[in-house]
N, C-alpha and C positions, 0 to 999 in steps of 0.2 A: 383702786386708793380713790376715796372720794375725795373731792374739792372743797377745801375748807373755806369758806368767803364770809367776809364781813359785811351785815346790814348797813347801807348808806342812809336810808330812807326805808319810815313805814306807818302807815295810816291809813283810815278807810275811805272810800271813795263812792260806798253808798252803805246803806245801812248794814249790810254782813258782807260786805266785801272788801279785801285788805288788797294794799298795793305793796310790793316791797321791792325796793332797789338794793342791789349788791354788787361787793365788785366783780368784775368777771377776769377771770384767772387769766394768764398768759398763755395764748394756742388754745382757748376755750371757745370752739364753732359750733354752730348750732344752724339751722334753715327756719323761715318765718314758719310758724304751724307744729314744731317738734318741742319737746316734751325732756324732763327730767325726774331722776328720782331724787326726792330733797327730804333730808332728814335733821332735828334740832342738833345740833351742838352741846348738848344738855344729858346730864347722867339721866339713865334710862330712858334716853328719848332716842340714841343715835342711830340703833336697829329700826328704828319705829320709819320707815320709808314709806313717803306717799308719791303719787305723780301729780308734777305742776307744768303748766306749760311757759312758755317763755311769751312773753307779750310786748318786748322791746322789740328792736330790730340788731341782727348781725352785726352791723357796722358799730352800733352804740358801745361806749366804754365803759359800761354796764352790764348788769342782766335786771330783768325785770319781771316779776310774776304779778300775776291777779288773782286772788284766790277767794272763792268764797267761804266764807267760815259757817263751821256747825256746832253751835256751843253745846246742843243738847247731847252731842254724840262722844264728847269727853274724851278727843283724843286729839290728833297733829293739829289741823285745823283752829282747834279751840286753845291749843297752846299757843299757836302762833300769834294769837292778841295779847300774849302774856310778855312778847318780844319789844326789844327796843334797838334804837341805833346803838350800833357797835357790839353786838350780840352776832352769832353766828351761825350758818347752816352750813350743811356737808350736801355737795351735789355731787351725782353720779355724772357720767358722761352723755350729750344728748340722744334721742331716738324717737319713732315716729314715724308714721306712715303719712299722715295730714302734710301733703304740699299742694303750692297751687300750679296746676295743670291746665289752666286757660279759662278763659272768662266762664263765668257759671253761675248757678244758684247754690249761696251758702246755706243752711238750714240748722238752725242751734236751738237747742234748751237750756234755758239757765246758765249755769258756770260752763257748759258745753259751746258757749260763745268764744271761749278764752283762745283756742288755738288761730280763730280766725283773726284775731285782733293784730297779731303779727302780719298776718298775710295781709289786710286791709292796710297797716300802716306802710308796709311794707310799696304795695299797691299804689297808696298816695305818693309816695316818696317818688316813685319813678311815673307817676301820671297816667298809671295804667287801669285806674278802677273802672273806667266806662265799658259797660258788658255784665256788672258784677251786681248779682242783688242778694240781699239777705233778710231770709227769713227768720224772726227770731222771736219764741214762744216764752213767756214767763207767765207766774202765777199774777204778778200784780206790774203797775206801771214804777213803783217805787224798787223794782226788782232788778230790773235794765239795767246791764251794764254798760257803761260808757256811753249812754244816750244820746249825748248833743256831740261826741265826736264821731260815730257811726251816722248820724244825721246831717253834720258838714262834708262828710266823705261822700255819704250815696243816696242825700237828697231822698226823692222821692222811691228810690231803689233799698231803702231801709223800711221794712214792714213787720211793725209786731201783733202777735195776737195775746190775749189776758186770758186765762183760765179762771181765776179766782178773782175778779173785779170787772165791773161792768163799767165801760169808759167812754165817752163818746170822741174819744181821740183815737181809740182802736180798737177791732173788731171782737168780740169774747168766744171764745171758746179753744181746741188745738190747732196745730196742722195737720189735716187730714185731709181726704179726696177733694173737695170741694174748694178747700182753700188753697191747695196746692195748681187745681186746674184754673182756680182765678190769678195764680200769679205767677206759672209759670209760663211764658210767650215763647221759649224756644226748646224743644224734645230733645234736640242733637247736644245742648250744652253738657258740661259737667256740673255735677249735684255733690256739694261737700256736705256730710255729714258729721254732728255732734253734739252730741247730749244724752241724757240716761238711759240705759241698756232698753228700757220698754218703749219709749219715743222713737229711739232709733231702728228697732225693729219693725214699728208699725209705720212710720214715716218708709222704711224701703220696700216694705208690703204694697204700701199706697202707690211709690212711685213704680213699681215693677206693674201695677194694674192700670198704668197709664202711658204702658209700654217704654218705660226708661228701664237700661237693662244696668246689670250689674258694672260692668265694663267702664260706664259713664260715672260711678258713685266712689268718690274718695271718702273712706272713713278709716280709723283705727282694725275695726273689723267690720265685715259684714255677715249677717246670718245666712 
């Protein structure tokens, strides 16, 4: 039975990323890094479920999602833009294999950073950010989700790379073997991966070529 929750706040935080805050059902629990299946409580959309990650904290009195929308897909994320305060979403129970297992390197591509938002929020709350680093790949600087927050939390350990834009601030290219060699200082650390499947496959292969074992990697799926 899905949980019906009312939207309390909704708005864009970048040109294509929505932040949605909803009511939190009684006894609804999740761990930082977990997700749920979400549907719109509208005719014709209640069975169209999509996975979205919680980006708030487990002890918040509300639920929060940070969602990249794709207007050209003509689907659920596009429809999310039409929602307003007071509309409802339908949520399943929480699930997910990404959880914090100790200091390490977080590797994200685009909206793949969302599981890490709650984890870094949690670590900031506990004053346990030290020893963690985020390598974040995007197309352009304007695509970087929560850039100011990550800079505040991580400082020099927040490292970006852009594939479609030349910038004096950030390197150009993709997270590849050379980029990993440059920014991995401890090969015994944990490695947290989340991004588009082709990127995940490539990064996993590059990590393994550097001597990182699958046992050190934390992701929803590994090939």
